[in-house]
C-alpha positions as CSV (number, residue, x, y, z in Angstrom):
1,M,-58.6,26.8,25.8
2,V,-54.8,27.5,25.7
3,K,-55.0,28.3,22.0
4,C,-57.9,30.8,22.7
5,I,-55.8,32.5,25.5
6,K,-52.9,32.8,23.1
7,I,-55.1,34.3,20.4
8,F,-56.6,36.7,23.0
9,L,-53.1,37.7,24.2
10,F,-52.0,38.3,20.6
11,L,-55.0,40.5,19.9
12,V,-54.5,42.5,23.1
13,S,-50.7,43.0,22.5
14,A,-51.3,43.9,18.8
15,G,-54.1,46.2,19.8
16,S,-51.8,47.8,22.4
17,A,-49.1,48.3,19.9
18,V,-51.5,49.9,17.4
19,F,-52.9,52.1,20.2
20,S,-49.3,53.0,21.3
21,Y,-48.2,53.9,17.8
22,A,-51.4,56.0,17.3
23,Q,-50.7,57.8,20.5
24,A,-47.1,58.4,19.5
25,K,-48.2,59.6,16.0
26,A,-50.6,62.1,17.6
27,G,-47.8,63.2,19.9
28,F,-45.4,63.9,17.0
29,C,-48.2,65.8,15.1
30,Q,-48.9,67.9,18.1
31,R,-45.1,68.6,18.6
32,I,-44.9,69.8,15.0
33,K,-47.9,72.1,15.4
34,L,-46.4,73.5,18.6
35,V,-43.0,74.2,17.0
36,E,-44.7,75.9,14.0
37,Q,-46.8,78.0,16.4
38,V,-43.8,79.1,18.4
39,L,-41.9,80.1,15.3
40,E,-44.9,82.0,13.8
41,T,-45.6,83.8,17.0
42,N,-42.1,84.7,18.1
43,H,-39.8,85.0,15.0
44,C,-38.7,88.5,14.2
45,S,-39.2,87.9,10.5
46,P,-41.5,84.9,9.9
47,R,-41.4,83.5,6.3
48,E,-44.5,83.3,4.2
49,R,-45.7,79.7,3.9
50,N,-45.6,79.4,0.1
51,E,-44.2,77.0,-2.5
52,A,-40.6,78.3,-2.1
53,F,-40.9,77.7,1.7
54,D,-42.2,74.2,1.2
55,T,-39.4,73.4,-1.3
56,D,-36.8,74.6,1.2
57,L,-38.4,72.6,4.0
58,R,-38.5,69.4,1.9
59,N,-34.8,69.8,0.9
60,R,-33.7,70.5,4.5
61,F,-35.7,67.6,5.9
62,Y,-34.2,65.1,3.4
63,L,-30.7,66.4,4.1
64,E,-31.4,66.1,7.9
65,L,-32.3,62.4,7.4
66,D,-29.6,61.5,4.8
67,P,-26.7,64.0,4.7
68,R,-24.5,61.4,2.9
69,H,-27.2,60.7,0.2
70,C,-26.8,57.0,0.8
71,Y,-30.2,55.9,2.1
72,L,-32.8,57.6,-0.1
73,T,-33.1,58.0,-3.9
74,K,-34.7,60.7,-6.0
75,E,-37.2,58.0,-7.1
76,D,-38.2,57.5,-3.4
77,I,-38.5,61.2,-2.8
78,R,-40.7,61.7,-5.9
79,G,-43.1,59.1,-4.4
80,L,-43.8,61.5,-1.4
81,S,-46.4,64.2,-1.5
82,N,-45.2,67.8,-2.2
83,D,-47.5,68.9,0.7
84,V,-45.1,68.8,3.6
85,S,-47.4,70.4,6.1
86,G,-49.4,67.4,7.2
87,C,-48.9,64.5,9.5
88,E,-49.7,62.1,6.7
89,F,-46.4,63.3,5.0
90,L,-44.4,62.7,8.1
91,E,-45.9,59.2,8.5
92,K,-45.1,58.2,4.9
93,A,-41.6,59.8,5.1
94,T,-40.9,57.8,8.3
95,L,-41.9,54.5,6.7
96,L,-39.9,55.4,3.5
97,Y,-36.8,56.3,5.5
98,K,-36.9,53.1,7.6
99,A,-37.3,51.1,4.3
100,G,-34.3,53.0,2.8
101,L,-32.1,52.3,5.8
102,K,-32.9,48.6,5.7
103,R,-32.4,48.5,1.9
104,S,-29.0,50.1,2.3
105,D,-28.1,47.6,5.0
106,S,-29.0,44.8,2.6
107,I,-27.0,46.5,-0.2
108,V,-23.9,46.9,2.1
109,S,-24.1,43.2,3.2
110,Q,-24.4,42.1,-0.4
111,V,-21.6,44.2,-1.7
112,L,-19.2,43.2,1.1
113,L,-19.8,39.4,0.5
114,K,-17.3,39.4,-2.4
115,P,-13.6,40.6,-2.3
116,F,-12.7,43.9,-4.0
117,D,-10.3,43.8,-6.9
118,F,-7.7,46.5,-6.4
119,S,-5.7,45.7,-9.5
120,Q,-8.0,47.6,-11.9
121,T,-7.0,51.1,-13.1
122,E,-10.0,53.2,-12.1
123,S,-10.7,56.3,-10.1
124,I,-13.6,58.0,-8.3
125,R,-14.7,61.6,-8.0
126,Y,-14.6,62.7,-4.3
127,P,-16.6,63.7,-2.4
128,M,-19.1,61.3,-3.9
129,D,-22.2,62.7,-2.1
130,S,-21.8,66.2,-3.7
131,A,-23.6,64.8,-6.7
132,G,-26.8,64.6,-4.7
133,F,-29.2,61.7,-4.2
134,A,-28.9,58.7,-6.5
135,E,-31.6,58.6,-9.3
136,N,-32.8,55.1,-8.5
137,V,-31.9,51.8,-6.7
138,K,-29.4,50.8,-9.4
139,D,-27.5,54.1,-9.0
140,L,-27.6,53.7,-5.2
141,Q,-26.0,50.3,-5.5
142,R,-23.3,51.8,-7.7
143,Y,-22.7,54.5,-5.1
144,W,-22.4,52.0,-2.3
145,Y,-20.0,49.8,-4.3
146,K,-17.7,52.7,-4.8
147,D,-18.0,54.0,-1.3
148,L,-17.4,50.6,0.4
149,K,-14.5,49.9,-1.9
150,L,-12.9,53.3,-1.0
151,Q,-13.4,52.6,2.7
152,T,-11.8,49.2,2.5
153,L,-8.9,50.6,0.5
154,S,-8.4,53.3,3.1
155,F,-8.2,50.8,5.9
156,L,-5.7,48.7,3.9
157,A,-3.6,51.9,3.3
158,D,-3.7,52.6,7.1
159,A,-2.3,49.1,7.7
160,A,0.4,49.7,5.1
161,V,1.4,52.9,6.9
162,L,1.6,51.1,10.2
163,D,3.8,48.4,8.8
164,S,5.9,50.1,6.2
165,A,8.0,47.0,5.7
166,A,5.1,44.8,4.8
167,S,4.7,43.7,1.1
168,K,1.7,44.4,-1.1
169,Q,0.7,40.8,-0.9
170,S,0.7,40.6,2.9
171,I,-1.4,43.8,3.1
172,L,-3.9,42.6,0.6
173,K,-4.3,39.4,2.6
174,L,-6.0,41.7,5.2
175,E,-8.8,42.6,2.7
176,P,-11.4,40.2,4.2
177,A,-10.8,41.6,7.7
178,M,-11.0,45.2,6.4
179,R,-14.3,44.4,4.6
180,D,-15.7,43.2,7.9
181,K,-14.5,46.3,9.6
182,V,-16.3,48.5,7.0
183,K,-19.5,46.4,7.5
184,V,-19.4,47.0,11.3
185,C,-18.8,50.7,10.8
186,E,-21.8,51.1,8.4
187,R,-24.1,48.9,10.4
188,R,-23.3,51.0,13.5
189,K,-24.2,54.2,11.7
190,M,-27.6,52.7,10.6
191,N,-28.3,51.2,14.1
192,K,-27.5,54.6,15.7
193,I,-30.6,55.8,13.8
194,L,-32.8,52.8,13.9
195,Q,-32.2,52.2,17.6
196,N,-32.0,55.9,18.5
197,P,-32.4,56.5,22.3
198,E,-35.5,58.7,21.7
199,G,-37.1,56.1,19.4
200,F,-36.9,55.9,15.6
201,E,-40.2,57.7,14.9
202,S,-39.3,60.5,17.3
203,Y,-35.9,60.8,15.7
204,V,-37.6,61.5,12.3
205,A,-40.1,63.9,13.9
206,T,-37.1,65.8,15.5
207,A,-35.4,66.0,12.1
208,Y,-38.6,67.4,10.6
209,C,-38.9,70.0,13.4
210,N,-35.3,71.0,12.9
211,A,-35.8,71.4,9.2
212,L,-38.9,73.5,9.9
213,A,-37.0,75.8,12.2
214,H,-34.0,76.1,9.9
215,S,-36.3,77.1,7.1
216,Y,-37.1,80.3,9.0
217,D,-33.4,81.1,9.6
218,P,-30.1,79.1,10.3
219,H,-30.2,79.8,14.0
220,S,-33.7,78.8,14.9
221,D,-33.6,75.2,16.2
222,Y,-35.7,72.5,17.7
223,M,-34.0,70.8,20.7
224,P,-35.0,67.6,22.6
225,A,-34.4,67.8,26.3
226,T,-30.8,66.4,26.3
227,E,-29.7,68.7,23.5
228,K,-31.3,71.7,25.3
229,E,-29.4,70.8,28.5
230,N,-26.1,70.6,26.5
231,F,-26.9,74.0,24.9
232,D,-27.4,75.6,28.3
233,N,-24.2,74.1,29.6
234,S,-22.3,75.5,26.5
235,L,-23.5,79.0,27.6
236,S,-22.4,78.5,31.2
237,G,-18.9,77.1,30.8
238,Q,-20.0,73.8,32.3
239,A,-20.7,70.3,30.9
240,Y,-21.9,66.9,31.8
241,S,-18.9,64.6,31.5
242,F,-17.5,61.2,32.3
243,G,-14.2,62.9,33.0
244,I,-12.2,61.4,30.1
245,D,-10.4,63.0,27.2
246,L,-10.1,60.9,24.0
247,D,-7.6,60.7,21.2
248,E,-6.7,58.3,18.3
249,N,-3.6,56.1,18.6
250,E,-1.3,55.2,15.6
251,Q,-3.5,52.2,14.8
252,G,-6.5,54.6,14.4
253,E,-8.2,53.3,17.6
254,V,-10.0,55.6,20.0
255,V,-8.1,55.7,23.3
256,I,-8.4,57.5,26.6
257,S,-5.7,60.2,26.5
258,H,-6.4,61.8,29.9
259,L,-8.5,61.2,33.1
260,V,-9.8,64.4,34.7
261,P,-8.8,64.2,38.4
262,G,-12.0,63.9,40.5
263,G,-14.1,63.0,37.5
264,A,-16.3,59.9,37.2
265,A,-13.8,57.8,35.3
266,W,-10.9,58.8,37.6
267,K,-13.0,57.9,40.7
268,S,-13.8,54.4,39.3
269,G,-10.1,53.5,39.7
270,E,-10.4,51.1,36.7
271,L,-9.6,53.2,33.7
272,N,-6.2,54.6,32.6
273,S,-4.6,56.5,29.8
274,E,-4.0,54.5,26.6
275,D,-7.0,52.2,27.3
276,V,-8.6,51.4,23.9
277,L,-12.4,51.8,23.7
278,L,-14.1,48.7,22.4
279,Q,-17.8,48.9,23.2
280,L,-20.3,51.1,25.0
281,K,-23.8,50.4,26.2
282,W,-26.3,52.9,27.5
283,K,-28.7,51.6,30.1
284,N,-31.5,49.5,28.5
285,K,-30.0,50.0,25.1
286,A,-28.1,47.7,22.7
287,V,-24.4,47.3,22.8
288,V,-22.5,49.6,20.3
289,D,-19.4,48.0,18.8
290,L,-16.7,50.8,18.3
291,T,-14.6,48.8,15.8
292,G,-13.5,51.3,13.1
293,A,-15.2,54.3,14.8
294,D,-13.3,57.6,14.6
295,L,-12.9,60.1,17.3
296,S,-15.9,62.4,16.3
297,E,-18.2,59.4,16.0
298,V,-17.3,58.1,19.6
299,E,-17.7,61.6,21.1
300,D,-21.1,61.9,19.4
301,L,-22.2,58.5,20.9
302,L,-21.0,59.6,24.4
303,S,-23.1,62.8,24.1
304,K,-26.4,61.0,23.6
305,S,-27.5,61.2,27.3
306,N,-26.5,63.1,30.4
307,H,-28.2,61.1,33.1
308,D,-28.3,57.4,32.0
309,E,-25.7,55.0,33.2
310,M,-23.2,53.7,30.6
311,Q,-21.1,50.6,30.5
312,L,-17.8,51.2,28.8
313,T,-15.6,48.2,27.7
314,V,-11.9,48.9,27.2
315,K,-8.8,46.9,26.3
316,K,-5.8,47.5,28.5
317,P,-2.3,47.9,27.1
318,G,-1.6,44.3,28.1
319,G,-4.7,43.0,26.2
320,L,-7.0,42.5,29.3
321,Q,-10.6,43.7,28.6
322,K,-12.6,45.4,31.4
323,T,-16.1,46.8,31.6
324,V,-16.8,49.8,33.8
325,T,-20.1,51.4,34.6
326,L,-20.0,55.3,34.6
327,S,-22.4,58.2,35.2
328,K,-21.8,61.7,34.0
329,E,-21.1,64.5,36.4
330,K,-21.4,68.3,35.9
331,V,-17.9,69.8,35.7
332,K,-16.3,73.0,34.7
333,D,-15.4,73.0,31.0
334,E,-11.8,74.1,31.1
335,E,-11.7,74.4,27.3
336,S,-14.3,77.2,27.3
337,I,-12.9,79.3,30.2
338,V,-10.8,82.5,29.9
339,K,-7.0,82.0,30.0
340,S,-4.3,84.6,30.1
341,F,-0.5,84.8,29.7
342,V,2.1,87.5,29.6
343,L,4.3,87.8,26.4
344,H,7.8,89.1,27.3
345,G,9.7,90.5,24.3
346,D,10.7,94.0,23.2
347,K,7.4,95.0,24.8
348,K,5.4,93.3,27.5
349,L,2.0,92.4,26.2
350,G,-0.9,90.7,27.8
351,Y,-2.6,87.8,26.0
352,I,-6.2,86.6,26.8
353,N,-8.0,83.8,25.1
354,L,-11.8,84.0,25.2
355,P,-13.4,80.9,23.7
356,G,-17.0,81.7,24.5
357,F,-19.5,84.2,26.1
358,Y,-20.5,82.0,29.0
359,T,-22.5,83.0,32.1
360,Q,-24.0,81.2,35.1
361,W,-27.7,82.0,34.4
362,E,-29.0,81.0,37.8
363,D,-26.0,82.0,39.9
364,H,-25.1,85.7,39.9
365,S,-22.0,84.9,42.0
366,G,-20.9,82.3,39.5
367,S,-18.5,82.5,36.6
368,S,-19.1,84.9,33.7
369,C,-16.8,85.7,30.8
370,A,-16.8,89.5,31.3
371,N,-15.9,89.2,35.0
372,D,-13.2,86.6,34.2
373,V,-11.7,88.8,31.5
374,A,-11.7,91.8,34.0
375,R,-10.1,89.6,36.6
376,E,-7.3,88.6,34.2
377,I,-6.7,92.2,33.1
378,V,-6.4,93.3,36.7
379,K,-3.7,90.7,37.3
380,M,-1.8,91.7,34.1
381,K,-2.0,95.4,34.9
382,K,0.0,94.6,38.0
383,E,2.6,93.1,35.6
384,K,2.7,96.6,33.9
385,I,1.8,95.3,30.4
386,D,2.3,97.7,27.5
387,G,-0.7,96.4,25.5
388,L,-3.3,93.6,25.3
389,I,-4.2,91.0,22.7
390,L,-7.7,89.6,23.1
391,D,-8.0,86.4,21.1
392,M,-11.6,85.6,20.1
393,R,-11.0,83.2,17.2
394,F,-13.4,80.2,17.1
395,N,-15.7,82.0,19.6
396,G,-19.2,81.3,18.4
397,G,-20.8,83.7,20.9
398,G,-23.3,83.3,23.7
399,S,-24.9,85.8,26.1
400,L,-25.8,89.3,24.8
401,Q,-25.5,90.7,28.3
402,E,-21.9,89.4,28.6
403,A,-21.1,91.0,25.3
404,L,-22.3,94.4,26.6
405,E,-20.3,93.9,29.8
406,L,-17.2,92.9,27.9
407,A,-17.3,95.9,25.6
408,G,-17.8,98.1,28.7
409,I,-14.4,96.9,30.0
410,F,-12.8,98.9,27.2
411,I,-15.1,101.9,26.5
412,D,-16.1,104.6,29.0
413,E,-19.8,104.8,28.1
414,G,-22.1,104.7,25.1
415,G,-24.1,102.4,22.9
416,V,-22.7,99.0,22.1
417,C,-25.4,97.8,19.7
418,F,-29.0,98.2,18.6
419,V,-31.6,95.4,18.7
420,K,-34.7,95.4,16.5
421,G,-37.5,92.9,17.2
422,R,-40.7,92.0,15.5
423,D,-42.2,95.4,16.0
424,G,-39.5,97.1,13.9
425,K,-38.3,99.5,16.7
426,A,-34.5,99.7,17.1
427,V,-33.5,99.8,20.8
428,L,-30.0,101.0,21.8
429,M,-28.2,98.6,24.2
430,R,-25.6,100.6,26.2
431,D,-22.5,99.8,28.1
432,P,-24.0,98.9,31.5
433,N,-21.1,100.5,33.6
434,R,-19.5,103.9,33.5
435,G,-15.7,103.9,33.3
436,T,-13.2,101.3,32.0
437,I,-11.1,98.6,33.5
438,Y,-8.5,98.8,30.6
439,D,-7.9,101.8,28.4
440,G,-4.5,100.9,27.0
441,P,-3.5,99.7,23.5
442,L,-5.8,96.8,22.4
443,L,-5.8,94.3,19.6
444,L,-8.6,91.9,18.8
445,L,-7.8,88.6,16.9
446,V,-10.8,87.0,15.1
447,N,-11.5,84.6,12.3
448,G,-14.4,83.1,10.3
449,Q,-15.7,81.1,13.3
450,S,-16.0,84.2,15.4
451,A,-19.7,84.9,15.5
452,S,-22.7,86.5,17.2
453,A,-21.6,88.1,20.6
454,T,-18.0,88.1,19.4
455,E,-19.1,90.2,16.4
456,I,-21.1,92.6,18.6
457,V,-18.0,93.3,20.7
458,T,-15.6,93.4,17.7
459,G,-17.9,95.7,15.7
460,A,-18.5,98.1,18.5
461,L,-14.8,98.4,19.5
462,Q,-13.9,98.9,15.8
463,D,-16.5,101.6,15.4
464,Y,-15.3,103.4,18.5
465,N,-11.7,103.2,17.1
466,R,-10.9,101.5,20.4
467,A,-9.1,98.4,19.1
468,I,-7.1,97.2,16.1
469,V,-9.0,94.3,14.6
470,V,-6.9,91.6,12.8
471,G,-7.5,88.1,11.4
472,S,-10.1,87.1,8.8
473,A,-13.7,88.2,8.2
474,T,-16.1,87.0,10.9
475,Y,-19.0,84.6,10.4
476,G,-21.8,87.1,9.8
477,K,-24.5,86.3,12.4
478,A,-26.2,89.5,13.7
479,T,-29.4,87.9,15.2
480,G,-30.5,87.1,18.8
481,Q,-32.4,84.1,20.0
482,I,-34.4,83.0,23.0
483,V,-35.3,79.4,24.1
484,V,-38.9,78.6,24.7
485,L,-40.7,75.4,25.6
486,A,-42.5,73.9,22.6
487,D,-45.7,75.0,24.1
488,G,-44.6,78.7,23.7
489,T,-43.5,79.3,27.4
490,E,-40.2,81.1,27.6
491,D,-37.5,79.1,29.4
492,R,-35.8,81.5,31.9
493,K,-33.1,79.0,32.8
494,K,-35.1,78.0,35.8
495,K,-36.7,74.7,36.6
496,S,-40.1,74.6,34.9
497,R,-43.1,72.9,36.3
498,K,-43.5,71.4,32.8
499,D,-41.2,68.5,31.8
500,G,-40.3,69.7,28.4
501,S,-41.4,66.4,26.8
502,N,-42.3,68.2,23.6
503,G,-38.8,69.7,23.5
504,Y,-37.6,73.3,23.1
505,V,-37.4,75.8,20.3
506,K,-34.6,78.2,20.0
507,V,-36.2,81.0,17.9
508,T,-34.7,84.2,16.4
509,I,-36.5,87.2,17.9
510,E,-34.3,90.1,17.0
511,K,-31.7,91.6,14.6
512,I,-28.6,93.2,15.9
513,Y,-26.8,96.3,14.6
514,R,-23.5,98.2,15.3
515,P,-23.4,101.6,17.0
516,T,-23.1,103.1,13.4
517,G,-26.5,101.5,12.5
518,K,-24.8,99.1,10.1
519,T,-25.1,95.4,10.4
520,N,-22.7,92.4,10.5
521,Q,-25.5,90.1,9.2
522,C,-24.1,88.0,6.3
523,K,-21.2,90.5,5.9
524,G,-19.3,89.8,9.2
525,V,-16.8,92.2,10.7
526,C,-14.0,93.0,8.2
527,P,-10.7,93.2,10.0
528,D,-8.5,96.3,9.8
529,I,-5.6,94.0,8.9
530,V,-6.4,90.7,7.1
531,F,-4.5,87.4,7.7
532,P,-4.7,84.3,5.5
533,D,-7.3,81.8,6.9
534,M,-6.9,78.0,6.3
535,Y,-10.7,77.7,6.4
536,E,-11.3,80.4,3.8
537,G,-12.3,77.9,1.1
538,M,-15.1,76.3,3.1
539,S,-18.7,77.5,2.6
540,F,-19.8,77.7,6.2
541,R,-20.5,81.4,6.8
542,E,-23.9,82.9,7.3
543,V,-24.1,84.3,3.8
544,T,-23.9,80.8,2.2
545,N,-27.2,79.6,3.9
546,S,-30.3,80.1,1.8
547,S,-32.5,80.9,4.8
548,A,-30.2,83.6,6.3
549,L,-32.0,86.9,7.1
550,K,-31.1,89.6,4.6
551,P,-28.9,92.5,5.9
552,D,-30.4,95.9,6.5
553,S,-29.5,98.9,8.6
554,V,-30.9,101.4,11.2
555,K,-30.1,105.0,12.1
556,R,-26.9,105.5,14.0
557,A,-26.8,106.2,17.7
558,L,-27.4,109.9,18.4
559,Y,-24.6,110.1,21.0
560,F,-22.1,107.9,19.3
561,S,-18.7,109.5,19.8
562,P,-15.8,107.5,18.4
563,L,-12.2,108.1,19.5
564,D,-9.5,109.5,17.2
565,P,-8.8,107.1,14.3
566,L,-6.1,104.5,14.7
567,P,-3.1,104.4,12.3
568,V,-4.5,101.4,10.6
569,Q,-3.1,102.0,7.1
570,E,0.5,102.2,8.3
571,L,0.1,99.1,10.5
572,K,-1.5,97.3,7.6
573,R,1.4,98.2,5.2
574,K,4.0,96.9,7.7
575,S,2.1,93.7,8.4
576,K,1.5,93.0,4.7
577,L,5.2,93.2,4.0
578,R,5.8,90.6,6.7
579,T,3.0,88.2,5.9
580,A,3.6,88.2,2.1
581,S,6.9,86.3,2.7
582,N,6.2,84.6,6.0
583,P,6.6,80.8,5.5
584,S,3.8,80.1,8.0
585,F,1.2,82.2,6.2
586,L,2.4,80.8,2.8
587,A,1.7,77.3,4.2
588,V,-1.7,78.5,5.5
589,K,-2.7,79.5,2.0
590,K,-1.7,76.1,0.6
591,I,-3.5,74.3,3.4
592,S,-6.6,76.4,2.6
593,D,-6.6,75.0,-0.9
594,K,-6.4,71.5,0.5
595,V,-9.3,72.2,2.9
596,E,-11.3,73.5,0.0
597,E,-10.7,70.3,-1.9
598,Y,-11.6,67.9,0.9
599,S,-14.6,70.0,2.2
600,G,-16.4,69.3,-1.1
601,Q,-16.0,72.7,-2.7
602,K,-13.9,71.1,-5.4
603,R,-14.3,67.5,-6.5
604,I,-11.1,65.6,-6.8
605,S,-10.1,62.4,-8.6
606,I,-8.8,59.6,-6.4
607,P,-7.2,56.4,-7.8
608,M,-8.9,53.2,-6.7
609,N,-6.1,50.7,-7.6
610,Y,-3.8,49.7,-4.7
611,E,-0.5,51.2,-6.0
612,G,-2.2,54.4,-7.1
613,F,-4.0,54.9,-3.9
614,I,-1.0,54.3,-1.7
615,A,1.1,56.7,-3.8
616,Y,-1.6,59.3,-3.7
617,G,-2.1,59.0,0.0
618,K,1.7,59.1,0.7
619,K,2.1,62.2,-1.5
620,E,-0.9,64.0,0.2
621,H,0.3,63.0,3.7
622,Q,3.9,64.2,3.1
623,E,2.7,67.4,1.5
624,Y,0.3,68.2,4.4
625,D,2.8,67.1,7.0
626,G,5.4,69.5,5.5
627,L,3.0,72.4,5.4
628,E,1.9,71.8,9.0
629,K,5.5,71.8,10.2
630,Q,6.1,75.0,8.2
631,M,2.9,76.6,9.6
632,Y,3.9,76.0,13.2
633,R,7.6,76.9,12.9
634,Q,7.9,80.4,14.6
635,D,10.6,82.7,15.8
636,S,11.1,81.6,19.4
637,S,13.2,84.7,20.1
638,L,10.2,87.2,19.5
639,F,8.8,86.7,23.0
640,K,8.6,84.3,25.9
641,V,5.2,83.1,27.2
642,E,4.8,83.3,31.0
643,N,2.1,83.2,33.6
644,N,1.3,86.2,35.7
645,K,2.8,86.1,39.2
646,F,-0.6,85.6,40.8
647,D,-1.4,82.4,38.8
648,S,2.1,80.9,38.9
649,A,1.9,79.5,42.4
650,A,-1.5,77.9,41.9
651,I,-0.4,76.3,38.6
652,A,2.7,74.8,40.2
653,A,0.7,73.1,42.9
654,D,-1.1,70.7,40.5
655,S,0.5,68.3,38.0
656,T,-2.5,68.2,35.7
657,T,-2.7,72.0,35.6
658,I,1.0,72.2,34.9
659,S,0.5,69.9,31.8
660,I,-2.5,71.9,30.5
661,N,-0.6,75.2,31.1
662,E,2.5,74.0,29.2
663,N,0.3,72.9,26.3
664,W,-1.2,76.3,26.1
665,K,2.2,78.0,26.1
666,K,3.2,75.7,23.3
667,I,0.1,76.6,21.3
668,I,0.9,80.3,21.7
669,M,4.6,79.9,20.8
670,N,3.7,78.0,17.6
671,S,0.9,80.3,16.4
672,A,1.8,82.5,13.4
673,Y,-1.4,84.5,14.1
674,I,-0.4,85.4,17.7
675,H,3.2,86.2,16.6
676,E,2.0,88.6,13.9
677,S,-0.5,90.1,16.3
678,Y,2.4,90.7,18.7
679,R,4.4,92.5,15.9
680,I,1.4,94.7,14.9
681,L,0.8,95.8,18.5
682,N,4.6,96.4,18.8
683,D,4.4,98.6,15.7
684,Y,1.5,100.5,17.1
685,L,3.3,101.2,20.4
686,N,6.4,102.3,18.5
687,L,4.3,104.7,16.3
688,K,2.8,106.2,19.5
């Protein structure tokens, strides 16, 4: 009887599991159909579903699953159908991917059983993954052997740097411990996928939906609920946070560098600066060992949920371990909010840093970047500034309305940009307010990470001859997106009656053009005066993406009336003479070459024997350290950085604000880009 009951229970549980998986599979298939429908219905330039599209989708999907090319082989991929449109393909790909992860886990364990020999004279080509997927399992094993050996050698080199007096023999005795460390690191990466919070099958379905969206254009995305929430927060200057800032100590461990006053970690009373992070555990999930984890990896793990409790285990400076339970709270993201300073030198110039085009979607009385910039300008006008530097480097964009409002601060009236949707009609978007808040000398500072709304403002003010644009060519994104529920209902930043369980789709619905009718798409905004850019060698701009929409143009605005031309050629001549011999910009050019090497644009040879690797690392470190010091060494007599009188009292009342403020002053004083911007605006004022 007992045996019968056990058999019955087994059959019921097995049947439930099959039923549950069948339900899940049907849900994933439905999700994909909904995402495809949203893209086809809303996209301003939907792609034809042909062989080229399917090839692009396949390649993007495999890269989403395996960006390091260390889990799948070409042989695996050839075993899948070329038809990527069906649920059958997704099911087979999911099984194949899981098998690939487990196979790699087995290979890693096998390779790391034996000590590595670091006496052989050999080298590897780096980055290894630039060669693409391994042909077969044997090639994959060779890849893993080299990769794991390089990782172990890197950990040994770190130990040698920490203890410079240690002999080669004493460092090599650490080899077994470093192999274990590498094993923990790799296993954590695989478990992060296999034990993903949303479920493994859902993780793969999300990767497919993302690849599908990116095949239409680089800025169409599929977003699960948590990712959508983080996206909304990035546009509002807010974030869910535990209230801790992280850094790496000299031993390479991730530590708490700062507790945000009033934040969740600060209120716990149990965490402090310099605590080393050992483990984290989300509610109802497995413990994650942080041994060997780098800063970006830990930050990624902490971003996985906004509403679940997390247990964080830390090691205190004295060695005591403590586990603290924390929940995220919504806080103002200080890093994404407007900041201003006054630069006192031969001329008194205002400086504003605008890191993003944020807005409080649901709260019209809340913070918005255009209002915040206007407020800072009013403060600085009371200081009687002679000119203004608006720094929009690394500003990836945000709200189109905020871009229109910001441009309107500096121009009296007129068109700021055109938008053209699926119907092909170009609609002129105007400055929403008559008059200006600031009509004095203006310089815009941009770089290759300045995109979207930043490019709208920069392009418009350049076309109107309203600002001198300096820096490097911008990213080249001239498209606009909306976020819709995966059932096709537009999300208006309000609470929906639907739960968003199928996720959300960010879909490109319009192309954007300058007042002249020209586009920034793929081209970016070309500055009037170009500075060297340390990221120039990286292939990250819009034009490098195969699914980027092609640039075109529309008719210029009928009532577009630019101001008199600015003396750009004379300013460029003077600046070029300075930057050509400026030690900081010479260092930037050399660092740019290094960035190009390590970003995979150039493959470099790295020695794999102990002495050769240590010598190579020491040379690279010394060279980079010297270039970095040279880059940040500026003329401290050019200007002094001060707060406006209105802010000074408020800053002085809080020790944390004082620390953040002093750090910002230091950044400005050490920046060759801000110093040269100051000199250019000085030249312009003198010419006037």
